C-alpha angles and dihedrals in degrees: 000000000000119000116264122251122242090246094051095044094049094044092051089050098043109020098083097080137043091244092048092050090050091050092046090051092051090049090053088050089055092048091048104026098186092051088051093060094083093053096227120176122220109229101176139008129178141136105316093349141095140164118193124180130212120191116216108241138143094269092065099036130105130216090274094063097251133102110288118256093237092050086057091048090049091050093049094048091048091052094052095041096050093047089050096046091049090050103043121087116249090252092063136076136199130209121193107230102170139010128185133168139196117210107212104169138003107279115230136153126011110352128195124196115204131189123186126175141145110265108267126231104258096182093087130043109255141138120251128188118220123190122214119191124198117208132187126222091275089059093248118143106242096176139007121201130193115207119190112205127189103218128187147116119306114255115250115272113278095026122109112261096225097230136336114147122180092318096066117121124184124204090227117211120230126197 
């Protein structure tokens, strides 16, 4: 059996209770400080699946009284990245290569980003597009993001990685 990833191991340990989900979400914010700025809470993680909540509050609002466009982009990217890192084997890595978003409705109130996809083959280097939808409490889609991830095996230790700027995410193995 492949080694677990840090994301999967910590979610399995903490995700079963509201307090554990809150703590897991804060840990993710420490691992990825910019993503942590919106204060999102992970509600659900599983193979090819995530649900991440953003509470509407002054810190994430714009001058129009709705949730800021970049806070929505951050939430969508977090949703796709967490689902992917939970799903990938520890021997794989993912690098975000493109991210786009459509804003469909003013975002207000409690928002939940969801990302669902069939687990990708990580044994060969290839790009995969994941869609993250953000819904409001009425169930309306307020934004839809498309995240393109370059997924493949990690290069052997000591070899150049062949890319991977700030968007590189590794499915870190834990003992």
